[in-house]
MDAnalysis code that builds the backbone (N, CA, C; Angstrom):
import MDAnalysis as mda
import numpy as np

u = mda.Universe.empty(618, n_residues=206, atom_resindex=np.repeat(np.arange(206), 3), trajectory=True)
u.add_TopologyAttr("name", ["N", "CA", "C"] * 206)
u.add_TopologyAttr("resid", np.arange(1, 207))
u.add_TopologyAttr("resname", ["MET", "LYS", "ILE", "GLY", "TYR", "ILE", "ARG", "ILE", "SER", "THR", "THR", "ASP", "GLN", "ASN", "THR", "ALA", "ARG", "GLN", "GLU", "LEU", "LEU", "MET", "GLU", "GLN", "LEU", "GLY", "VAL", "ASP", "GLU", "VAL", "TYR", "ILE", "ASP", "ARG", "MET", "SER", "GLY", "LYS", "ASN", "THR", "ASN", "ARG", "PRO", "GLU", "LEU", "GLN", "LYS", "MET", "MET", "GLU", "TYR", "VAL", "ARG", "ARG", "GLY", "ASP", "THR", "VAL", "ILE", "VAL", "GLU", "SER", "ILE", "SER", "ARG", "PHE", "ALA", "ARG", "ASN", "THR", "ARG", "ASP", "LEU", "LEU", "GLU", "LEU", "ALA", "GLU", "GLN", "LEU", "SER", "SER", "LYS", "GLY", "VAL", "GLU", "PHE", "VAL", "SER", "LYS", "LYS", "GLU", "ALA", "ILE", "ASP", "THR", "THR", "THR", "PRO", "THR", "GLY", "LYS", "PHE", "MET", "LEU", "THR", "VAL", "PHE", "GLY", "ALA", "VAL", "ALA", "GLU", "LEU", "GLU", "ARG", "GLU", "TYR", "ILE", "LEU", "GLN", "ARG", "GLN", "ARG", "GLU", "GLY", "ILE", "ALA", "ILE", "ALA", "LYS", "GLU", "ASN", "GLY", "VAL", "TYR", "LYS", "GLY", "ARG", "LYS", "PRO", "ILE", "VAL", "CYS", "ALA", "GLY", "PHE", "ASP", "SER", "VAL", "LEU", "MET", "LEU", "TRP", "ARG", "ARG", "ARG", "GLU", "ILE", "THR", "ALA", "VAL", "GLU", "ALA", "GLN", "ASN", "ARG", "LEU", "GLY", "LEU", "SER", "PRO", "SER", "THR", "PHE", "TYR", "ARG", "ARG", "VAL", "ARG", "GLU", "TYR", "GLU", "LYS", "GLN", "ILE", "LEU", "LEU", "MET", "PHE", "VAL", "LYS", "ASN", "PHE", "PHE", "LEU", "GLU", "VAL", "ALA", "GLN", "LYS", "LYS", "GLY", "ARG", "THR", "LYS"])
u.atoms.positions = np.array([
    [-30.427, -2.664, -5.754],
    [-31.333, -2.743, -4.605],
    [-31.006, -3.955, -3.741],
    [-31.282, -3.822, -2.439],
    [-31.184, -4.949, -1.526],
    [-32.591, -5.519, -1.353],
    [-32.740, -6.799, -1.705],
    [-34.039, -7.455, -1.628],
    [-33.989, -8.519, -0.537],
    [-34.884, -8.410, 0.440],
    [-34.913, -9.375, 1.526],
    [-35.963, -10.443, 1.297],
    [-35.615, -11.684, 1.683],
    [-36.610, -12.759, 1.617],
    [-36.750, -13.369, 3.004],
    [-37.987, -13.456, 3.461],
    [-38.301, -13.995, 4.781],
    [-39.275, -15.147, 4.626],
    [-39.031, -16.212, 5.376],
    [-40.000, -17.313, 5.384],
    [-40.170, -17.808, 6.811],
    [-41.415, -18.008, 7.204],
    [-41.710, -18.664, 8.469],
    [-42.652, -19.824, 8.170],
    [-42.530, -20.875, 8.948],
    [-43.430, -22.010, 8.767],
    [-44.753, -21.687, 9.449],
    [-45.731, -22.549, 9.245],
    [-47.064, -22.307, 9.818],
    [-47.050, -22.389, 11.337],
    [-45.984, -22.982, 11.916],
    [-45.925, -23.112, 13.374],
    [-45.200, -21.938, 14.024],
    [-44.496, -21.114, 13.229],
    [-43.805, -19.950, 13.777],
    [-44.805, -18.867, 14.173],
    [-44.424, -18.058, 15.164],
    [-45.319, -17.020, 15.667],
    [-45.389, -15.806, 14.733],
    [-44.227, -15.228, 14.395],
    [-44.231, -14.030, 13.560],
    [-42.890, -13.855, 12.865],
    [-42.809, -12.798, 12.090],
    [-41.614, -12.531, 11.276],
    [-40.741, -11.429, 11.876],
    [-41.040, -11.014, 13.097],
    [-40.403, -9.837, 13.690],
    [-38.877, -9.924, 13.695],
    [-38.338, -11.072, 14.101],
    [-36.887, -11.195, 14.218],
    [-36.207, -11.042, 12.866],
    [-36.752, -11.704, 11.834],
    [-36.174, -11.605, 10.500],
    [-36.363, -10.206, 9.913],
    [-37.523, -9.602, 10.182],
    [-37.777, -8.249, 9.671],
    [-36.820, -7.238, 10.299],
    [-36.510, -7.420, 11.602],
    [-35.571, -6.528, 12.289],
    [-34.189, -6.625, 11.640],
    [-33.775, -7.859, 11.309],
    [-32.488, -8.059, 10.649],
    [-32.456, -7.340, 9.308],
    [-33.536, -7.473, 8.541],
    [-33.597, -6.816, 7.231],
    [-33.523, -5.293, 7.368],
    [-34.176, -4.773, 8.410],
    [-34.143, -3.330, 8.652],
    [-32.725, -2.873, 8.983],
    [-32.032, -3.669, 9.813],
    [-30.658, -3.340, 10.202],
    [-29.708, -3.383, 9.011],
    [-30.011, -4.227, 8.033],
    [-29.155, -4.380, 6.858],
    [-29.508, -3.377, 5.752],
    [-30.527, -2.562, 5.995],
    [-30.898, -1.547, 5.017],
    [-31.545, -2.100, 3.766],
    [-32.349, -3.161, 3.939],
    [-33.026, -3.779, 2.804],
    [-34.097, -2.840, 2.244],
    [-34.185, -2.782, 0.920],
    [-35.136, -1.872, 0.269],
    [-36.532, -2.466, 0.147],
    [-36.601, -3.765, -0.071],
    [-37.905, -4.408, -0.274],
    [-37.851, -5.822, 0.285],
    [-38.964, -6.263, 0.869],
    [-39.004, -7.567, 1.519],
    [-40.157, -8.409, 0.970],
    [-39.867, -9.694, 0.735],
    [-40.890, -10.661, 0.331],
    [-41.020, -11.687, 1.451],
    [-42.265, -11.996, 1.847],
    [-42.504, -12.867, 3.000],
    [-43.429, -14.024, 2.624],
    [-42.973, -15.241, 2.894],
    [-43.803, -16.433, 2.726],
    [-44.098, -17.009, 4.105],
    [-45.344, -17.377, 4.328],
    [-45.741, -18.020, 5.581],
    [-46.200, -19.430, 5.256],
    [-45.234, -20.284, 5.035],
    [-45.531, -21.659, 4.632],
    [-44.285, -22.516, 4.738],
    [-44.445, -23.804, 4.547],
    [-43.322, -24.740, 4.595],
    [-42.342, -24.453, 3.457],
    [-41.073, -24.738, 3.722],
    [-40.048, -24.546, 2.692],
    [-39.642, -25.847, 2.042],
    [-40.572, -26.821, 1.978],
    [-40.220, -28.146, 1.456],
    [-39.829, -28.115, -0.010],
    [-40.252, -27.072, -0.742],
    [-39.832, -26.921, -2.139],
    [-39.803, -25.430, -2.493],
    [-39.500, -25.135, -3.738],
    [-39.377, -23.726, -4.151],
    [-40.688, -23.166, -4.699],
    [-41.756, -23.942, -4.613],
    [-43.054, -23.487, -5.120],
    [-43.755, -22.647, -4.060],
    [-43.178, -21.454, -3.819],
    [-43.715, -20.517, -2.834],
    [-44.032, -19.210, -3.544],
    [-45.238, -18.665, -3.378],
    [-45.667, -17.502, -4.172],
    [-44.759, -16.283, -4.055],
    [-44.381, -15.900, -2.831],
    [-43.548, -14.702, -2.666],
    [-42.120, -14.936, -3.166],
    [-41.630, -16.161, -3.007],
    [-40.297, -16.487, -3.526],
    [-40.286, -16.355, -5.044],
    [-41.327, -16.879, -5.700],
    [-41.403, -16.801, -7.154],
    [-41.537, -15.352, -7.624],
    [-42.315, -14.553, -6.883],
    [-42.449, -13.131, -7.226],
    [-41.097, -12.431, -7.128],
    [-40.352, -12.754, -6.069],
    [-39.050, -12.135, -5.876],
    [-38.078, -12.537, -6.973],
    [-38.057, -13.829, -7.321],
    [-37.148, -14.315, -8.352],
    [-37.452, -13.664, -9.696],
    [-38.716, -13.340, -9.914],
    [-39.116, -12.673, -11.149],
    [-38.774, -11.178, -11.105],
    [-38.843, -10.599, -9.912],
    [-38.672, -9.146, -9.754],
    [-37.217, -8.695, -9.834],
    [-36.302, -9.470, -9.255],
    [-34.911, -9.010, -9.133],
    [-34.272, -8.779, -10.500],
    [-33.351, -7.811, -10.530],
    [-32.670, -7.424, -11.754],
    [-31.162, -7.376, -11.515],
    [-30.422, -7.304, -12.608],
    [-28.964, -7.239, -12.534],
    [-28.519, -6.116, -11.586],
    [-27.588, -6.458, -10.705],
    [-27.079, -5.478, -9.750],
    [-27.739, -5.556, -8.384],
    [-28.880, -6.271, -8.301],
    [-29.562, -6.434, -7.013],
    [-28.835, -7.467, -6.153],
    [-29.154, -7.467, -4.858],
    [-28.626, -8.466, -3.923],
    [-29.782, -9.028, -3.105],
    [-29.928, -10.350, -3.110],
    [-30.964, -11.018, -2.315],
    [-30.349, -11.419, -0.982],
    [-31.014, -11.043, 0.112],
    [-30.502, -11.313, 1.451],
    [-31.504, -12.166, 2.230],
    [-30.999, -13.219, 2.885],
    [-31.833, -14.067, 3.742],
    [-31.148, -14.215, 5.096],
    [-31.943, -14.533, 6.108],
    [-31.370, -14.728, 7.446],
    [-30.502, -15.991, 7.459],
    [-31.015, -17.061, 6.859],
    [-30.278, -18.323, 6.823],
    [-30.722, -19.135, 5.612],
    [-29.904, -20.088, 5.234],
    [-30.211, -20.934, 4.083],
    [-31.513, -21.681, 4.297],
    [-31.782, -22.111, 5.543],
    [-32.994, -22.893, 5.821],
    [-34.264, -22.112, 5.516],
    [-34.180, -20.769, 5.542],
    [-35.340, -19.943, 5.206],
    [-35.499, -19.796, 3.693],
    [-34.426, -20.052, 2.976],
    [-34.416, -19.873, 1.517],
    [-34.651, -21.187, 0.791],
    [-33.969, -22.243, 1.238],
    [-34.083, -23.557, 0.590],
    [-33.894, -24.651, 1.631],
    [-34.589, -25.765, 1.432],
    [-34.538, -26.854, 2.397],
    [-33.457, -27.886, 2.061],
    [-32.920, -27.860, 0.866],
    [-31.881, -28.827, 0.510],
    [-30.863, -28.181, -0.417],
    [-29.736, -28.843, -0.568],
    [-28.628, -28.303, -1.360],
    [-29.031, -28.095, -2.810],
    [-29.790, -29.037, -3.351],
    [-30.196, -28.937, -4.761],
    [-31.000, -27.673, -5.027],
    [-32.002, -27.415, -4.167],
    [-32.826, -26.217, -4.339],
    [-31.993, -24.949, -4.157],
    [-31.079, -24.970, -3.177],
    [-30.229, -23.801, -2.935],
    [-29.402, -23.474, -4.168],
    [-28.769, -24.493, -4.748],
    [-27.904, -24.266, -5.898],
    [-28.694, -23.815, -7.123],
    [-29.890, -24.386, -7.318],
    [-30.718, -23.992, -8.458],
    [-31.169, -22.541, -8.324],
    [-31.570, -22.150, -7.108],
    [-31.988, -20.763, -6.882],
    [-30.804, -19.810, -7.044],
    [-29.646, -20.199, -6.492],
    [-28.448, -19.360, -6.607],
    [-28.026, -19.213, -8.063],
    [-28.185, -20.294, -8.842],
    [-27.812, -20.233, -10.253],
    [-28.778, -19.349, -11.038],
    [-30.068, -19.417, -10.693],
    [-31.045, -18.540, -11.341],
    [-30.714, -17.067, -11.063],
    [-30.343, -16.778, -9.813],
    [-29.971, -15.410, -9.452],
    [-28.709, -14.989, -10.204],
    [-27.727, -15.881, -10.249],
    [-26.465, -15.573, -10.928],
    [-26.683, -15.302, -12.406],
    [-27.584, -16.076, -13.036],
    [-27.851, -15.897, -14.464],
    [-28.475, -14.530, -14.757],
    [-29.103, -13.929, -13.732],
    [-29.708, -12.604, -13.885],
    [-28.786, -11.491, -13.385],
    [-27.562, -11.871, -12.956],
    [-26.625, -10.879, -12.458],
    [-26.955, -10.404, -11.061],
    [-27.597, -11.273, -10.266],
    [-28.025, -10.930, -8.909],
    [-27.152, -11.673, -7.891],
    [-26.688, -10.967, -6.860],
    [-25.864, -11.570, -5.819],
    [-26.744, -12.178, -4.733],
    [-26.138, -13.056, -3.895],
    [-26.899, -13.736, -2.842],
    [-26.119, -13.677, -1.531],
    [-26.837, -13.354, -0.443],
    [-26.223, -13.274, 0.876],
    [-27.083, -14.034, 1.888],
    [-26.434, -14.933, 2.644],
    [-27.094, -15.607, 3.762],
    [-26.295, -15.277, 5.014],
    [-26.903, -14.518, 5.931],
    [-26.159, -13.979, 7.074],
    [-25.667, -15.060, 8.034],
    [-26.494, -16.034, 8.353],
    [-26.126, -17.043, 9.352],
    [-24.917, -17.854, 8.901],
    [-24.900, -18.265, 7.650],
    [-23.792, -19.091, 7.140],
    [-22.647, -18.258, 6.573],
    [-22.787, -16.928, 6.633],
    [-21.756, -16.004, 6.118],
    [-21.440, -16.276, 4.647],
    [-22.487, -16.581, 3.875],
    [-22.321, -16.766, 2.433],
    [-22.656, -15.443, 1.750],
    [-21.723, -14.940, 0.978],
    [-21.892, -13.666, 0.287],
    [-21.201, -13.775, -1.066],
    [-21.994, -13.906, -2.134],
    [-21.398, -14.129, -3.457],
    [-20.732, -12.881, -4.029],
    [-20.786, -11.776, -3.286],
    [-20.040, -10.593, -3.725],
    [-18.577, -10.702, -3.296],
    [-18.253, -11.733, -2.495],
    [-16.887, -11.934, -2.019],
    [-16.343, -13.272, -2.526],
    [-15.019, -13.406, -2.664],
    [-14.415, -14.680, -3.085],
    [-14.750, -15.822, -2.130],
    [-14.762, -15.528, -0.806],
    [-15.071, -16.569, 0.183],
    [-16.490, -17.078, 0.022],
    [-17.432, -16.161, -0.194],
    [-18.824, -16.562, -0.377],
    [-19.016, -17.424, -1.602],
    [-18.346, -17.060, -2.693],
    [-18.424, -17.858, -3.920],
    [-17.819, -19.234, -3.699],
    [-16.727, -19.277, -2.911],
    [-16.090, -20.568, -2.610],
    [-17.040, -21.460, -1.820],
    [-17.775, -20.861, -0.856],
    [-18.718, -21.632, -0.054],
    [-19.781, -22.279, -0.937],
    [-20.295, -21.528, -1.906],
    [-21.290, -22.102, -2.816],
    [-20.674, -23.201, -3.669],
    [-19.398, -23.029, -4.037],
    [-18.699, -24.061, -4.806],
    [-18.602, -25.350, -4.006],
    [-18.341, -25.222, -2.709],
    [-18.271, -26.398, -1.832],
    [-19.628, -27.087, -1.774],
    [-20.690, -26.297, -1.609],
    [-22.036, -26.864, -1.623],
    [-22.287, -27.608, -2.929],
    [-21.841, -27.013, -4.032],
    [-22.023, -27.629, -5.344],
    [-21.292, -28.941, -5.468],
    [-20.065, -28.997, -4.930],
    [-19.270, -30.222, -4.987],
    [-19.937, -31.340, -4.193],
    [-20.460, -30.988, -3.023],
    [-21.155, -31.983, -2.192],
    [-22.407, -32.484, -2.906],
    [-23.168, -31.554, -3.497],
    [-24.391, -31.933, -4.213],
    [-24.065, -32.830, -5.407],
    [-22.977, -32.506, -6.116],
    [-22.572, -33.308, -7.269],
    [-22.222, -34.727, -6.840],
    [-21.526, -34.856, -5.705],
    [-21.179, -36.169, -5.182],
    [-22.440, -36.944, -4.832],
    [-23.415, -36.258, -4.209],
    [-24.685, -36.903, -3.875],
    [-25.386, -37.390, -5.137],
    [-25.383, -36.550, -6.187],
    [-26.037, -36.927, -7.446],
    [-25.368, -38.142, -8.079],
    [-24.037, -38.187, -7.993],
    [-23.306, -39.314, -8.573],
    [-23.691, -40.619, -7.890],
    [-23.817, -40.580, -6.562],
    [-24.234, -41.774, -5.824],
    [-25.649, -42.192, -6.228],
    [-26.538, -41.190, -6.363],
    [-27.925, -41.474, -6.746],
    [-27.978, -42.077, -8.153],
    [-27.239, -41.464, -9.097],
    [-27.219, -41.950, -10.477],
    [-26.652, -43.368, -10.558],
    [-25.639, -43.625, -9.745],
    [-25.048, -44.959, -9.736],
    [-26.069, -45.991, -9.298],
    [-26.826, -45.658, -8.248],
    [-27.863, -46.584, -7.778],
    [-28.968, -46.732, -8.821],
    [-29.293, -45.624, -9.510],
    [-30.317, -45.698, -10.558],
    [-29.864, -46.604, -11.692],
    [-28.596, -46.444, -12.117],
    [-28.077, -47.277, -13.208],
    [-28.096, -48.752, -12.834],
    [-27.724, -49.030, -11.587],
    [-27.746, -50.416, -11.131],
    [-29.166, -50.967, -11.130],
    [-30.126, -50.109, -10.679],
    [-31.526, -50.540, -10.661],
    [-32.076, -50.752, -12.059],
    [-31.711, -49.854, -13.013],
    [-32.164, -49.986, -14.397],
    [-31.602, -51.253, -15.035],
    [-30.331, -51.522, -14.743],
    [-29.699, -52.722, -15.305],
    [-30.427, -53.979, -14.843],
    [-30.783, -54.008, -13.565],
    [-31.514, -55.161, -13.029],
    [-32.893, -55.261, -13.667],
    [-33.564, -54.085, -13.822],
    [-34.898, -54.074, -14.427],
    [-34.856, -54.541, -15.875],
    [-33.811, -54.134, -16.621],
    [-33.669, -54.566, -18.013],
    [-33.471, -56.068, -18.099],
    [-32.672, -56.585, -17.193],
    [-32.441, -58.038, -17.174],
    [-33.740, -58.791, -16.931],
    [-34.622, -58.184, -16.139],
    [-35.905, -58.829, -15.833],
    [-36.995, -58.461, -16.838],
    [-36.630, -57.605, -17.844],
    [-37.572, -57.237, -18.892],
    [-38.706, -56.348, -18.447],
    [-38.481, -55.513, -17.410],
    [-39.558, -54.660, -16.907],
    [-39.248, -53.183, -17.074],
    [-38.081, -52.826, -17.633],
    [-37.721, -51.413, -17.783],
    [-38.264, -50.862, -19.098],
    [-39.030, -49.773, -19.030],
    [-39.632, -49.171, -20.220],
    [-39.070, -47.787, -20.532],
    [-38.178, -47.308, -19.702],
    [-37.572, -45.985, -19.951],
    [-38.434, -44.858, -19.435],
    [-37.867, -43.665, -19.469],
    [-38.553, -42.477, -18.961],
    [-39.147, -41.672, -20.101],
    [-40.391, -41.248, -19.932],
    [-41.041, -40.434, -20.956],
    [-40.455, -39.026, -20.949],
    [-40.033, -38.515, -22.105],
    [-39.462, -37.165, -22.151],
    [-40.533, -36.105, -21.929],
    [-40.113, -34.962, -21.361],
    [-41.039, -33.842, -21.159],
    [-41.271, -33.150, -22.496],
    [-42.530, -33.065, -22.911],
    [-42.848, -32.419, -24.186],
    [-42.677, -30.913, -24.029],
    [-41.965, -30.306, -24.948],
    [-41.666, -28.875, -24.842],
    [-41.852, -28.214, -26.200],
    [-43.043, -28.339, -26.775],
    [-43.296, -27.778, -28.094],
    [-43.239, -26.258, -28.047],
    [-42.624, -25.677, -29.061],
    [-42.566, -24.224, -29.168],
    [-41.612, -23.563, -28.203],
    [-40.640, -24.312, -27.711],
    [-39.707, -23.749, -26.730],
    [-38.966, -22.536, -27.288],
    [-38.486, -22.639, -28.546],
    [-37.722, -21.548, -29.163],
    [-38.507, -20.240, -29.175],
    [-39.761, -20.304, -29.613],
    [-40.566, -19.085, -29.742],
    [-40.900, -18.491, -28.383],
    [-41.207, -19.355, -27.398],
    [-41.522, -18.866, -26.053],
    [-40.276, -18.244, -25.420],
    [-39.130, -18.881, -25.625],
    [-37.877, -18.349, -25.091],
    [-37.582, -16.968, -25.677],
    [-37.851, -16.801, -26.972],
    [-37.606, -15.522, -27.634],
    [-38.497, -14.425, -27.028],
    [-39.763, -14.761, -26.783],
    [-40.679, -13.789, -26.172],
    [-40.205, -13.399, -24.781],
    [-39.718, -14.391, -24.027],
    [-39.244, -14.125, -22.675],
    [-37.989, -13.254, -22.701],
    [-37.065, -13.561, -23.620],
    [-35.837, -12.787, -23.727],
    [-36.129, -11.332, -24.120],
    [-37.175, -11.144, -24.914],
    [-37.560, -9.780, -25.316],
    [-38.386, -9.076, -24.242],
    [-38.626, -9.757, -23.122],
    [-39.435, -9.235, -22.010],
    [-40.881, -8.979, -22.418],
    [-41.349, -9.722, -23.424],
    [-42.741, -9.587, -23.833],
    [-43.648, -10.443, -22.946],
    [-43.059, -11.450, -22.308],
    [-43.780, -12.258, -21.325],
    [-42.864, -12.478, -20.130],
    [-43.453, -12.792, -18.978],
    [-42.654, -13.047, -17.778],
    [-42.173, -14.497, -17.771],
    [-41.219, -14.787, -16.887],
    [-40.716, -16.156, -16.761],
    [-41.835, -17.098, -16.319],
    [-42.683, -16.607, -15.424],
    [-43.799, -17.434, -14.940],
    [-44.739, -17.784, -16.090],
    [-45.039, -16.797, -16.949],
    [-45.916, -17.055, -18.095],
    [-45.257, -18.031, -19.070],
    [-43.952, -17.871, -19.269],
    [-43.225, -18.794, -20.160],
    [-43.296, -20.215, -19.619],
    [-43.108, -20.361, -18.307],
    [-43.169, -21.685, -17.678],
    [-44.555, -22.291, -17.822],
    [-45.586, -21.469, -17.653],
    [-46.964, -21.963, -17.781],
    [-47.267, -22.397, -19.213],
    [-46.791, -21.621, -20.203],
    [-47.035, -21.978, -21.601],
    [-46.367, -23.304, -21.969],
    [-45.182, -23.522, -21.379],
    [-44.423, -24.736, -21.712],
    [-44.752, -25.904, -20.793],
    [-45.465, -25.625, -19.718],
    [-45.804, -26.681, -18.771],
    [-44.602, -27.174, -17.996],
    [-43.679, -26.250, -17.659],
    [-42.447, -26.616, -16.963],
    [-42.397, -25.963, -15.590],
    [-41.739, -26.633, -14.657],
    [-41.486, -26.034, -13.351],
    [-40.372, -25.004, -13.504],
    [-40.218, -24.069, -12.556],
    [-39.142, -23.069, -12.656],
    [-37.760, -23.691, -12.827],
    [-37.447, -24.722, -12.014],
    [-36.117, -25.328, -12.097],
    [-35.886, -25.989, -13.453],
    [-36.920, -26.674, -13.992],
    [-36.786, -27.322, -15.296],
    [-36.674, -26.279, -16.405],
    [-37.451, -25.209, -16.290],
    [-37.412, -24.148, -17.292],
    [-36.013, -23.552, -17.402],
    [-35.438, -23.158, -16.254],
    [-34.117, -22.533, -16.290],
    [-33.032, -23.528, -16.716],
    [-33.216, -24.805, -16.381],
    [-32.258, -25.809, -16.836],
    [-32.320, -25.962, -18.348],
    [-33.553, -25.963, -18.911],
    [-33.716, -26.049, -20.359],
    [-33.117, -24.821, -21.057],
    [-33.266, -23.645, -20.427],
    [-32.689, -22.419, -20.997],
    [-31.177, -22.545, -21.069],
    [-30.571, -23.026, -19.978],
    [-29.108, -23.185, -19.966],
    [-28.654, -24.185, -21.022],
    [-29.384, -25.301, -21.146],
    [-29.026, -26.320, -22.130],
    [-29.153, -25.775, -23.546],
    [-30.217, -25.019, -23.784],
    [-30.458, -24.435, -25.106],
    [-29.346, -23.450, -25.469],
    [-29.019, -22.567, -24.518],
    [-27.977, -21.574, -24.772],
    [-26.618, -22.229, -24.976],
    [-26.376, -23.314, -24.260],
    [-25.117, -24.042, -24.428],
    [-25.024, -24.632, -25.836],
    [-26.148, -25.190, -26.325],
    [-26.175, -25.762, -27.677],
    [-25.930, -24.680, -28.731],
    [-26.560, -23.511, -28.537],
    [-26.374, -22.399, -29.479],
    [-24.920, -21.953, -29.489],
    [-24.316, -21.854, -28.301],
    [-22.919, -21.429, -28.198],
    [-21.999, -22.431, -28.884],
    [-22.228, -23.718, -28.633],
    [-21.397, -24.755, -29.250],
    [-21.524, -24.723, -30.767],
    [-22.754, -24.506, -31.256],
    [-22.982, -24.432, -32.693],
    [-22.254, -23.234, -33.296],
    [-22.302, -22.097, -32.566],
    [-21.623, -20.891, -33.034],
    [-20.114, -21.116, -33.115],
    [-19.543, -21.703, -32.059],
    [-18.094, -21.965, -32.031],
    [-17.701, -22.929, -33.145],
    [-18.516, -23.970, -33.339],
    [-18.233, -24.955, -34.382],
    [-18.231, -24.302, -35.762],
    [-19.254, -23.480, -36.027],
    [-19.350, -22.800, -37.326],
    [-18.212, -21.804, -37.522],
    [-17.811, -21.139, -36.423],
    [-16.719, -20.168, -36.501],
    [-15.423, -20.840, -36.937],
    [-15.092, -21.937, -36.274],
    [-13.848, -22.628, -36.614],
    [-13.925, -23.283, -37.993],
    [-15.144, -23.688, -38.386],
    [-15.315, -24.260, -39.719],
    [-15.049, -23.200, -40.782],
    [-15.557, -21.979, -40.550],
    [-15.322, -20.880, -41.490],
    [-13.838, -20.516, -41.554],
    [-13.173, -20.513, -40.391],
    [-11.729, -20.206, -40.365],
    [-10.965, -21.234, -41.154],
    [-11.334, -22.529, -40.993],
    [-10.630, -23.587, -41.703],
    [-10.864, -23.467, -43.218],
    [-12.096, -23.106, -43.599],
    [-12.401, -22.969, -45.020],
    [-11.638, -21.793, -45.654],
    [-11.520, -20.672, -44.893],
    [-10.789, -19.518, -45.391],
    [-9.296, -19.842, -45.561],
    [-8.767, -20.593, -44.621],
    [-7.374, -20.985, -44.728],
    [-7.148, -21.876, -45.939],
    [-8.135, -22.742, -46.212],
    [-8.033, -23.636, -47.359],
    [-8.051, -22.876, -48.684],
    [-8.841, -21.781, -48.728],
    [-8.940, -21.000, -49.953],
    [-7.677, -20.157, -50.203],
    [-6.975, -19.783, -49.115],
    [-5.805, -18.941, -49.275],
    [-4.540, -19.721, -49.599],
    [-4.623, -21.025, -49.513],
    [-3.419, -21.840, -49.831],
    [-3.227, -21.929, -51.339],
])
């Protein structure tokens, strides 16, 4: 399915121009938010992110209607990619169904990574100064009790992603980041155990 997402700010008059574009592109279903795009906490956006399935394509008029900054854009694009959903932004000619579109997102990612490195560098310098002055107490970790069980329910489709996030007290971006980290740990553990078993079998056959 082609899924359209439209957003207008409170100062915009109407959605006619974006709706006409969606009609011309043969979009099957449209989600509309009438609010600021300062973050991803938008009701229709969250409904759409929950609704889309593998094989769908999300279409927007422009990146500014979908996300206000590179970080939010990449997080949303990664959430879509993890569900097997493609992303198209007509104004910027970004289309992840094509090699060029994927390259464009890679460029955005590289720029965002560079920005993060600069931010982290400044944070490290600030922490070092704070430690020298004896005022740094560290960051409190986000409590995530029962993550394994909630993740299992979500994977079995017994609960929605929104319900899983509410149970864990996590924002959508933090939830999906924790899922990726968890799956990465499981994969690494599996690979480690696999090679350990191979090494043990080789030892027994000598």
